[in-house]
Structure formats: structure tokens, C-alpha cells
C-alpha positions in Angstrom: 291.5 35.7 74.5 288.0 35.5 76.0 287.0 32.9 78.5 283.5 31.4 78.2 282.3 29.8 81.4 279.1 28.0 82.4 277.6 28.1 85.8 280.7 28.8 87.9 280.1 29.2 91.6 279.0 32.7 92.8 282.2 33.2 94.9 284.4 32.5 91.8 282.4 34.8 89.6 282.7 37.6 92.2 286.4 37.0 92.5 287.0 36.9 88.7 285.3 40.4 88.4 287.3 41.7 91.3 290.6 40.5 89.9 289.8 42.1 86.5 289.0 45.4 88.2 292.3 45.2 90.2 294.3 44.5 87.1 292.7 47.5 85.4 293.4 49.7 88.5 289.7 50.1 89.1 289.4 48.3 92.5 289.6 51.6 94.4 287.8 54.9 95.0 286.8 56.1 91.6 287.6 59.8 92.2 286.8 62.6 94.5 285.1 66.0 94.4 284.8 69.0 96.7 281.2 70.0 97.3 279.4 72.7 99.3 278.3 71.7 102.8 274.5 71.7 102.4 271.6 69.3 102.5 272.7 67.9 99.0 275.7 66.3 100.8 273.4 63.9 102.6 274.2 60.3 101.7 277.5 61.2 100.1 280.6 59.3 101.2 283.6 61.1 102.7 286.7 60.6 100.6 289.1 61.7 103.3 289.1 62.2 107.0 287.4 65.3 108.3 289.6 67.0 110.9 288.2 69.9 113.1 289.5 73.3 112.1 288.1 75.0 115.2 286.8 73.9 118.6 283.2 73.9 119.4 282.4 75.8 121.4 285.5 77.9 120.7 285.1 79.8 124.0 283.8 79.1 127.5 280.1 79.5 127.1 277.2 79.9 129.5 274.9 76.9 129.5 272.1 78.9 131.3 270.6 82.3 131.7 272.2 83.5 134.9 275.2 85.1 136.5 278.8 84.4 135.7 281.0 84.3 138.9 284.0 82.7 140.6 282.9 79.5 142.2 285.1 80.2 145.2 283.1 83.3 146.0 280.0 81.2 146.8 281.7 79.0 149.3 279.8 78.8 152.6 276.5 80.0 151.1 273.5 78.4 152.8 269.8 79.2 153.2 270.5 80.6 156.7 273.8 82.2 155.7 273.4 83.7 152.2 276.3 85.3 150.3 275.9 88.6 148.6 277.9 89.4 145.4 278.1 92.8 143.7 277.5 93.1 140.0 280.6 94.0 138.1 283.6 92.9 140.1 282.0 89.7 141.5 279.2 88.7 139.1 278.0 89.5 135.6 274.7 88.6 133.9 275.0 86.2 130.9 272.4 84.7 128.6 272.7 81.1 127.3 275.6 80.9 124.9 277.3 84.1 126.0 281.0 84.0 126.6 282.1 84.0 130.3 284.3 86.8 131.5 287.9 85.7 131.7 287.8 85.8 135.5 284.7 83.6 135.8 284.5 79.9 136.1 280.9 79.1 136.9 277.3 80.2 136.2 274.5 80.2 138.7 271.0 80.0 137.1 268.9 83.1 137.4 266.2 81.2 139.3 268.7 80.3 142.0 269.5 84.0 143.0 267.8 86.9 144.6 268.3 90.2 142.8 268.9 93.2 145.1 268.6 96.9 144.5 270.9 99.6 146.0 269.2 99.4 149.4 269.6 95.6 149.5 266.0 94.9 148.9 264.8 92.2 146.5 263.9 93.7 143.1 262.2 92.4 140.0 265.0 93.8 137.9 266.8 90.5 137.3 269.1 91.5 134.5 270.7 94.6 136.0 270.5 94.4 139.8 272.9 96.1 142.1 273.9 92.8 143.7 272.7 89.2 144.0 272.1 87.0 147.0 273.0 83.3 146.8 271.8 80.7 149.3 273.8 77.7 147.9 277.4 77.3 146.8 278.2 76.3 143.2 281.1 74.1 142.0 283.6 75.3 139.5 282.5 75.0 135.9 278.8 74.5 136.9 276.4 75.4 134.0 279.3 76.2 131.7 280.1 74.7 128.3 283.9 74.8 128.3 285.9 75.4 125.2 286.0 72.2 123.2 283.3 70.5 125.1 281.9 69.1 121.8 284.8 69.3 119.4 288.5 70.2 120.0 290.4 71.7 117.1 292.5 69.1 115.1 290.4 66.1 116.4 288.9 63.6 114.0 285.3 64.4 113.3 284.5 61.7 110.7 286.7 59.0 109.0 286.9 58.5 105.3 284.4 56.1 103.9 281.5 57.4 106.0 278.1 57.9 104.5 276.9 61.3 105.6 273.8 61.6 107.8 271.9 64.8 108.8 273.7 65.0 112.1 277.1 64.6 110.4 276.5 67.7 108.4 276.0 69.7 111.6 279.2 68.3 113.1 281.2 69.2 110.0 279.9 72.7 110.1 280.6 73.0 113.8 284.2 72.0 113.2 284.7 74.9 110.9 284.2 73.5 107.3 282.1 75.0 104.5 283.0 72.3 102.0 283.5 68.6 102.1 285.6 66.2 100.0 283.5 63.2 99.0 283.8 60.2 96.6 282.6 60.9 93.1 279.4 59.2 92.3 280.1 56.3 89.9 278.2 56.8 86.6 276.3 53.7 85.6 274.7 53.2 82.1 271.6 51.0 82.0 270.8 49.7 78.5 267.6 47.7 78.1 267.5 45.5 75.0 264.8 43.5 73.3 262.5 44.0 70.3 259.6 42.9 72.4 260.1 45.7 74.9 257.9 48.8 75.0 258.2 51.9 77.2 256.1 52.4 80.3 252.7 53.9 79.3 252.5 52.2 75.9 249.3 50.5 74.7 250.2 46.8 75.0 249.7 44.4 72.1 250.2 40.6 72.1 253.8 39.8 72.9 254.7 43.3 74.1 256.6 43.5 77.4 256.7 46.7 79.5 260.3 47.8 80.0 260.6 48.6 83.7 263.7 46.8 84.7 265.8 49.8 83.9 263.6 51.9 86.3 264.2 49.4 89.1 267.9 49.1 88.4 268.4 52.8 88.2 266.6 53.3 91.6 268.9 50.6 93.1 272.0 52.2 91.7 270.9 55.6 93.0 270.1 54.2 96.4 273.6 52.6 96.5 275.2 56.1 95.8 275.7 55.8 92.0 274.5 58.1 89.2 272.4 56.1 86.8 271.6 56.9 83.2 268.7 55.0 81.6 269.2 54.6 77.9 266.2 54.1 75.4 265.3 50.6 74.5 267.6 49.0 71.9 266.1 46.5 69.5 267.6 43.1 69.0 270.2 44.2 66.5 273.8 43.1 67.2 275.6 46.1 65.6 273.2 48.6 67.1 273.7 47.2 70.6 277.5 47.3 70.1 277.2 50.9 69.0 275.1 51.8 72.0 277.4 50.1 74.4 280.5 51.7 72.9 278.8 55.1 73.2 277.9 54.6 76.9 281.5 53.4 77.7 282.9 56.8 76.8 281.2 58.6 79.7 280.3 55.9 82.3 282.2 53.8 84.8 279.9 50.7 84.6 277.5 49.4 82.0 274.5 47.2 82.8 273.2 45.5 79.6 269.8 44.2 80.5 268.3 41.0 78.9 269.9 39.0 76.1 272.2 37.1 78.5 271.0 33.5 78.1 271.6 31.1 75.2 268.7 32.0 72.9 269.1 32.9 69.3 268.7 36.6 69.9 270.7 36.9 73.1 273.5 39.1 72.0 275.1 40.3 75.3 277.9 37.7 75.4 278.8 38.3 71.7 278.8 42.1 72.3 281.2 41.7 75.2 283.4 39.4 73.2 283.6 41.9 70.3 284.3 44.9 72.5 286.5 43.4 75.1 286.9 40.3 77.3 284.2 37.9 78.4 285.0 36.8 82.0 281.9 34.9 83.0 278.8 33.6 81.2 276.5 31.8 83.7 276.7 31.8 87.5 275.5 29.1 89.8 272.9 31.3 91.5 269.1 31.3 91.4 267.4 33.5 90.4 270.0 35.2 88.2 271.7 32.2 86.6 272.5 33.7 83.1 274.7 36.6 84.4 277.5 37.9 82.2 280.6 39.6 83.5 283.2 41.3 81.3 285.6 44.2 80.6 285.4 46.3 77.4 287.4 49.1 75.8 291.1 48.4 75.3 292.4 51.8 76.3 290.1 52.8 79.1 288.7 49.5 80.5 285.1 49.5 81.7 283.3 46.7 83.5 280.1 45.5 81.9 277.5 43.2 83.5 274.9 41.4 81.4 271.8 41.4 83.6 269.1 38.7 83.1 265.8 40.0 81.7 263.5 38.5 84.4 262.7 41.2 86.9 263.6 39.3 90.1 266.8 38.0 88.5 267.7 41.5 87.4 267.1 43.1 90.8 269.0 40.4 92.7 271.9 40.6 90.2 272.3 44.3 91.0 272.4 43.5 94.7 274.8 40.7 94.4 277.3 42.1 91.8 276.8 45.8 91.4 276.5 46.9 95.1 280.0 45.6 96.1 281.6 47.4 93.1 279.9 50.7 93.8 280.8 50.4 97.5 284.4 50.0 96.6 284.4 52.9 94.2 282.8 55.1 96.9 285.2 53.8 99.6 282.5 52.6 101.9 281.7 49.1 103.3 279.3 47.0 101.2 275.7 47.1 102.5 275.0 44.1 104.7 271.4 43.1 105.5 270.8 41.9 109.1 270.5 38.2 109.4 268.4 35.9 111.6 267.8 32.2 111.8 264.2 31.4 111.0 262.1 28.2 110.8 260.8 27.2 107.3 257.0 26.8 107.1 257.2 24.4 104.1 259.6 22.2 102.3 261.9 23.7 99.7 263.7 22.0 96.8 266.8 23.5 95.5 269.3 22.8 92.7 272.3 21.1 94.4 274.9 23.2 92.6 273.4 26.7 93.0 273.3 29.3 95.7 269.5 29.6 95.9 268.0 32.9 97.1 264.3 32.3 98.2 262.0 35.2 98.9 260.2 34.8 102.2 257.5 36.4 104.3 258.7 36.6 107.9 256.6 36.7 111.1 257.1 36.1 114.8 254.6 33.5 116.0 254.9 32.8 119.7 258.6 32.3 120.4 259.5 31.3 116.9 260.7 33.4 114.0 259.1 31.9 110.9 259.9 32.2 107.2 257.1 31.4 104.7 258.4 31.0 101.1 256.8 33.1 98.5 256.5 32.6 94.7 259.8 31.5 93.2 259.2 32.7 89.7 262.0 34.9 88.3 259.4 37.1 86.7 257.3 37.7 89.8 258.5 41.1 90.9 255.6 41.3 93.4 257.3 38.5 95.3 260.2 41.0 96.1 257.6 43.6 97.1 256.0 41.2 99.5 259.2 39.7 100.8 260.4 40.5 104.3 263.8 38.9 103.5 265.8 36.4 101.5 266.5 32.9 102.7 269.8 31.5 101.3 270.1 27.8 100.5 273.8 27.5 99.8 275.3 25.4 97.0 275.4 21.8 97.9 272.0 21.8 99.7 269.4 20.1 97.6 266.5 21.3 99.7 265.2 21.9 103.3 262.2 20.4 105.1 259.5 22.3 106.8 260.6 23.0 110.4 264.3 23.3 109.5 266.3 26.5 110.4 267.4 28.7 107.6 269.4 31.9 107.5 267.3 34.9 106.4 268.7 38.2 105.2 266.0 40.6 106.5 264.7 43.5 104.4 262.6 44.7 107.4 263.5 45.6 111.0 262.6 43.3 113.9 260.1 46.0 115.0 258.2 45.7 111.7 258.3 41.9 112.0 256.9 42.1 115.5 253.9 44.0 114.1 253.4 41.4 111.3 250.3 39.1 111.3 251.3 35.9 109.4 248.4 34.4 107.5 249.0 31.0 105.8 246.2 29.2 104.0 243.6 29.7 101.3 243.7 32.7 99.0 240.9 35.2 98.9 240.7 38.7 97.3 239.5 40.2 100.6 242.9 39.5 102.2 244.4 42.3 100.1 241.7 44.7 101.4 242.3 43.4 104.9 246.0 44.1 104.6 245.3 47.7 103.5 243.0 48.4 106.4 245.4 46.8 108.9 248.2 49.0 107.6 246.2 52.0 108.8 246.2 50.4 112.3 250.0 49.8 112.5 249.8 46.2 111.5 251.2 44.2 108.5 249.4 41.2 107.0 251.8 38.8 105.3 250.1 36.1 103.4 251.4 32.8 102.0 248.9 30.8 99.8 249.2 27.1 100.5 245.6 26.1 100.4 243.1 25.6 103.2 244.5 22.2 104.4 248.0 23.6 104.3 246.9 26.5 106.5 245.4 24.2 109.1 248.6 22.1 109.2 250.7 25.3 109.6 248.5 26.3 112.6 249.0 22.9 114.1 252.7 23.4 113.9 252.6 26.9 115.3 253.7 28.5 112.1 251.0 31.2 111.6 248.8 33.5 113.6 245.7 32.6 111.5 244.6 30.7 108.4 241.9 31.3 105.8 239.9 28.2 105.1 236.8 27.1 103.2 236.8 23.3 103.4 233.5 21.7 102.7 232.5 18.6 104.6 230.5 16.5 102.1 228.8 14.6 104.9 226.8 17.5 106.2 227.6 20.5 104.0 229.3 22.4 106.9 232.6 24.2 106.5 235.9 23.8 108.2 234.9 22.3 111.6 235.5 18.7 110.8 238.8 19.5 109.2 239.9 21.5 112.2 239.1 18.5 114.4 241.1 16.3 112.0 244.2 18.4 111.4 244.6 20.3 114.7 242.7 18.2 117.3 244.6 19.5 120.3 244.7 23.2 119.4 242.0 25.4 120.9 240.7 27.8 118.2 238.4 30.6 117.5 236.8 30.4 114.1 235.3 33.7 112.7 233.4 34.0 109.4 235.0 36.5 107.1 232.7 36.4 104.0 230.3 34.3 102.0 231.3 34.1 98.4 230.3 32.7 95.0 232.3 29.9 93.5 231.8 29.0 89.9 233.5 28.6 86.5 235.8 31.4 85.3 235.5 31.5 81.5 236.8 33.7 78.7 234.8 36.8 77.7 231.7 35.7 75.8 232.2 32.1 77.0 233.2 30.8 73.5 233.2 27.2 74.6 229.7 27.5 76.0 230.8 26.1 79.4 227.7 26.0 81.7 228.4 23.4 84.4 230.9 20.9 85.6 229.6 18.3 83.2 231.0 20.4 80.3 234.5 19.8 81.7 234.3 16.3 80.3 234.1 17.6 76.7 237.3 17.0 74.8 237.7 20.5 73.5 237.4 22.1 76.9 240.8 22.9 78.6 240.6 23.2 82.4 242.9 24.7 85.0 242.8 23.4 88.5 243.7 24.5 92.0 246.4 22.8 94.0 245.8 19.8 96.2 244.6 20.8 99.6 242.9 24.0 98.4 239.3 24.4 99.5 238.3 25.0 95.9 239.9 21.7 94.9 238.0 19.9 97.7 234.8 21.5 96.4 235.5 20.5 92.8 236.3 16.9 93.8 233.2 16.6 95.9 230.9 17.7 93.1 232.7 15.5 90.5 232.0 12.5 92.8 228.3 13.4 92.9 228.4 13.4 89.1 230.4 10.2 88.9 232.8 12.0 86.7 236.4 10.7 86.9 239.2 13.3 87.0 241.1 11.7 84.2 238.2 12.7 81.8 239.0 16.4 82.4 241.7 17.9 80.1 244.0 19.9 82.3 242.9 18.5 85.7 246.6 18.1 86.8 247.4 21.7 85.8 247.5 23.6 89.1 247.4 27.2 90.3 247.8 28.5 93.8 245.4 31.4 93.8 242.0 32.4 92.2 243.8 35.1 90.3 246.2 32.5 89.0 243.3 30.6 87.6 241.8 33.8 86.1 245.2 34.7 84.5 245.4 31.2 83.0 242.0 31.7 81.4 242.7 35.3 80.3 245.9 34.2 78.6 244.2 31.4 76.7 246.2 28.7 78.5 242.8 27.4 79.7 239.2 27.7 78.7 237.9 27.7 82.3 238.7 27.1 85.9 236.8 26.9 89.2 237.2 30.1 91.2 235.5 33.1 92.8 233.6 35.8 91.0 235.9 38.6 92.1 238.8 37.0 90.3 236.8 36.8 87.1 235.8 40.5 87.5 239.4 41.5 88.1 240.6 40.3 84.7 237.4 41.2 82.8 236.3 37.6 82.3 232.9 36.0 82.5 231.7 33.9 85.4 229.2 31.0 85.7 228.0 30.9 89.3 227.6 27.4 90.7 227.9 27.3 94.5 228.0 29.5 97.6 230.4 28.9 100.4 231.7 30.5 103.6 235.3 31.6 104.0 236.5 31.6 107.6 239.5 32.8 109.6 240.8 30.0 111.8 242.8 31.5 114.8 244.5 29.6 117.6 243.1 30.9 121.0 246.6 31.8 122.1 246.7 34.5 119.4 243.1 35.4 119.3 243.2 37.3 122.6 246.5 39.0 122.0 247.3 42.6 121.2 248.7 41.9 117.8 245.3 40.7 116.4 243.1 43.2 118.2 242.9 45.5 115.2 241.8 42.6 113.1 238.7 42.0 115.2 237.9 45.7 115.2 238.0 45.7 111.4 235.5 42.8 111.2 233.1 45.1 113.1 234.0 48.1 111.0 231.3 49.5 108.6 234.1 50.9 106.4 235.7 47.5 105.9 232.4 45.8 105.3 231.5 48.4 102.7 234.8 48.0 100.8 234.4 44.2 100.7 230.8 44.4 99.6 231.9 46.4 96.5 233.7 43.3 95.2 231.6 41.0 93.0 230.3 37.8 94.5 230.7 38.5 98.2 228.2 38.4 101.1 229.3 40.4 104.2 226.3 39.6 106.3 228.3 36.8 108.0 231.4 38.9 108.6 232.6 38.7 112.2 230.2 35.9 113.2 231.9 33.4 115.6 231.5 29.9 114.2 233.5 28.1 116.8 235.2 28.9 120.0 236.7 26.3 122.2 
């Protein structure tokens, strides 16, 4: 009888799957194989201990080019009272690695002896002299690699469950092995489903979705040590999906059925599992990844099956959470564990009280604080995983955390990489992506979090960023940023450097079908607008000019609809969700939209003085004076680089 569960806790879901695998005799190493000891063994997991068959070295070996001798025969040798030894009975020349004669127990390096000819004169013939003169005594076993110095026959070289590294292969070879017994790679079938899916490289029509989840999941499985098989896309046909799953179950150890795991009319995964076996779990209290399905299919040879959510971030995290521990068990190794650090949140987070909530974060070290800046939380935003430096976990029962609170972060990057990270929090601009690329060439990472100009200044005041991008217009005198810096961070000495001048205007659909020419047109009932978030410099600019026109915000259809970036505004227009939005020309160009220029503004970098003079930001200032960087920015539509690098304020 199947069990249908909704949103059970993560720990219970993991335990239910583990118990089902134990009952089926599958919670163990899935099999072994004996493979040749070569570079292809790299990364494989030892299935049994590796014991040394021979010692290394397996004889007493010279560690230097020199002469093998009895240490006792050099006793008393001094610069003023040298000792002479005859070649043959008392000394023998050896190269590095040569075996010592049975009677010898030391080697004296060739540079520490004087070679003598038959008349007792010093000769240049160092390899075959008649005798040698020694002016310093040597201790027993000097410059000798004794038998078993590295490995002694029968000793443990590597335990079972060890993932093989390059140096391990050398140690196994040195201990006398030509083959190695490793855990068999688990075979994992990945079945993408959905009528809306199309293969990578297809010409996209309306409603088409590129199928790349299977690519990501296959790479994850391979990185974990498994052997993935990507099946072709299966359309939304219940019987066809059942047939494909049954086929995969004949030759694989685990099946990943992607998409179709929620409660929609065409979500077949749970029904497929129920028909072919036992449904263990349908819905886990974890975000992203809530609609996960766990089950066992095949009555004779039971096979675990996981219904993986269709959203890319949910899919990737589901593999990490549920698949990695299973593959680790089948390989006999420990599950991968990301290093963890406690970091300070840069902004408030709200979380469902009953869920384990995994939040993607950018991480930077600012002063003496490790900071975590939350990134986009959309389950479909795979770039948020690309940009993430780690995952912050808000455990079940926590409804949210305030800015400034400590949160545990599972790090994707090393502390060394984080120490080279410049954390930029503030207004979005297209040039920041170029800046990140150029900085990468100078051994720096730029991690950005888009919270708007005002949010960036607040973050600087709290010591939560190295710099902020800002373009806040002061309506009193038409200046940018200075008055806001005085307001939001009055006691923080700063250096303000101009990055670019840029055009702001209305981003409209191709051909401007609604004929939007100015802000006045936003008051027309048929015009749908999309706004920037509160605190964004673009929002401040809009509100200022609306006040000049005496146009109330409630006259504008879509004024409350907010996006956090210029590209977000452009995407809303391109998708038809809005007719227009205020933004920069480069964003319109990026999505092949039209642009109605209205204003010119200056976009500055605001940098606390304590960071401006540091080594971390030194390459940034070099780039602002770089002709190459200026040229790249100037190729973007709507930018003026003549102001780049100009110091606006320094106090």
C-alpha cells in the first residue's frame, strides 16, 4: 500500500528513503570491480583496504651520488687529520638510487671527498679513483634510504572508502600493485519529462523551455562518482513515462524523474511511482525543492526513484540533498560535506516557518566580519547558484532573520577565494558585469547584490560591503549622491569615484506599439508600467520627475510592480508583462527593445576610506584608468566614459 505524504520534514524524508533502501538490502556498497592502476582510477573509491605487497624501497638505497662505506671507518676524520679509504674493500662508488653493498651502512656525498690516484694525488677522476680522502666523519645510515623507509610490506597503504588522488596512485604502485579493487560506479538514469521541453540548440517558440536540467544533474552525478545516463525528453503521456521508467529500471541503480512532481494536472511522477512500486514521500518541507517525490519501484529487483522538481535551482539542490548521500553510501565513502562558517546577514530574510530554507548568498570578508548577502530566491534562477558563494540555512521553525544576525553558511568557495572577493551592494548597472570580468583577470572577484542605491549606502554604513554603486539625484540642486551620503552615512569617511555617465529613459517594446514618448504617457489607461524597487536611484529619479509633472503615482497602471535590476525591467517589457519601464539604454539593447531617452545621470562608486586605500581594491582603481576597460564600456549603448575615474568626493 502506498503512502502519500505532504510536506514532511527533511530529516524524516531522508530517513524514510534510507529505511526503504535498508529493507531492500541496498544501503551498502553497490558492487566492486577490479581495474588497472592507471590515471583512469583517479577519483574512484577503494572498495577494500590496500595492503603493501612489497617494501619501498625494497633494498637499502643510496640517497646521493657518492661513496658507500662503513660509518665506523670514518671515525676521527677531521680537516687536519683526514682518513683515507681504498676503493673496493673500504668504499664503493654509488649513484642515487643504487643499492648499498651488504657491508656498507652509510654514503658520503661526492662533494665531501677528495679523489686520489695511485700516487695519492688528487685526481679529477671522481667515479673510479684509487682511494678517497675524507675530512669529516659520517654517522651510520647517513644519506641512505633504508629498506621500507616509505612503505613496509604488509602495512596499510589506503583504507577502504578512500577517493583516489594522484599521489595515491603512486603509493599503490610503489607498494607492488598493478590493479586496484574499487566500488562500482552506481548507474543513474535521468529522465526529463514535459511536453513543453525542447532540446538544447532548438529554435525556441512561445511556451518552449530548454531542457538543461538533465545536463546539470548528470554533471552532478558524475562529480559524485556515479555513471549518469541522460534519456531523451518524454512528453506528458502517463503510459509513455511508465514505459520509459520501467525500461531504465532494468539497467540502472537509481532513477531521477525530472519535473511533473507537484500537484498540477499533468504532473504524472507520483502516479508513475504508485503504479510501478511504492510511493514513500510526496512533498518535503524544504525550499527550494518542496515537491520532491521519493519511492521504490520494481517488485523483484527494487530500485529507488526520485521525482525531481522542474525548476533548475530546486532540481540542483534536490540532487545535493537526496542523491549525494545515496551515491556516497553505494561507493562506501563519506558524504561530501561543505565547510561551514557563521556569517552576518546583510538584509532581512523571511522564511516559511515549517520549512528548512536554503538561501543562496554572496559571501565577502569586510573588515573583521564575514558577510552573507542574499541573492535572488527564485527557484528558476539558476544563475543565482552560479553567483552563489554558499548556502545559508534557515532551519525549520525559524520564520526569518533580521539584517545583522548570524547565520550558518555552507561555503562553495574556499576562504582564500573569499578573501579576494570585493563585495559590492547597491544599484544595478550593466558595467558591473564588465568590471567583474576585468577584475577576474587581476585575481579579484566582484560579488554584487542588487538592493538599490539607498540600500547600498545603508550597507556601507553598517560595514557590510566594500563599495556601493549609487545614482541618487538630489532634486534641490541636481547633484548626485553627495547629500544622500551625508544623510545615510554621516560619520563614514568615503571616497566617491565616478564610474560612468548613462542615459535613462523608457524601455518599450520593439516598434513602441503604445506610442510611449514621455512620462506623461504613463497616465494613459492602456499603458502598463513596471517600476524599480523603493530605494533604487531610478525610482528616485522617476518620483522626482512625476512630482514636477504633478502626476500622482496611483494614476500609473503598474506603479507598484517592482523589479530589482534594469535587466529585470527590460525582461518584463520583452515578455509582454509590461509596455514600458524606466531604465538604462544598455538594458533595452540587451533584449532588442526600443528606448526613449529622457535623462542623463552619473553613476558613482561609493567607497569607505578604510577600504579605498587597501590592497584588495587596488586593481579596481587601476581598471578605472585602463584604456581597455574604458573601451569595453564605451561599446555599450548609452554610456559616457569621459567621467570614469573622476574623484567626486574624498573626505
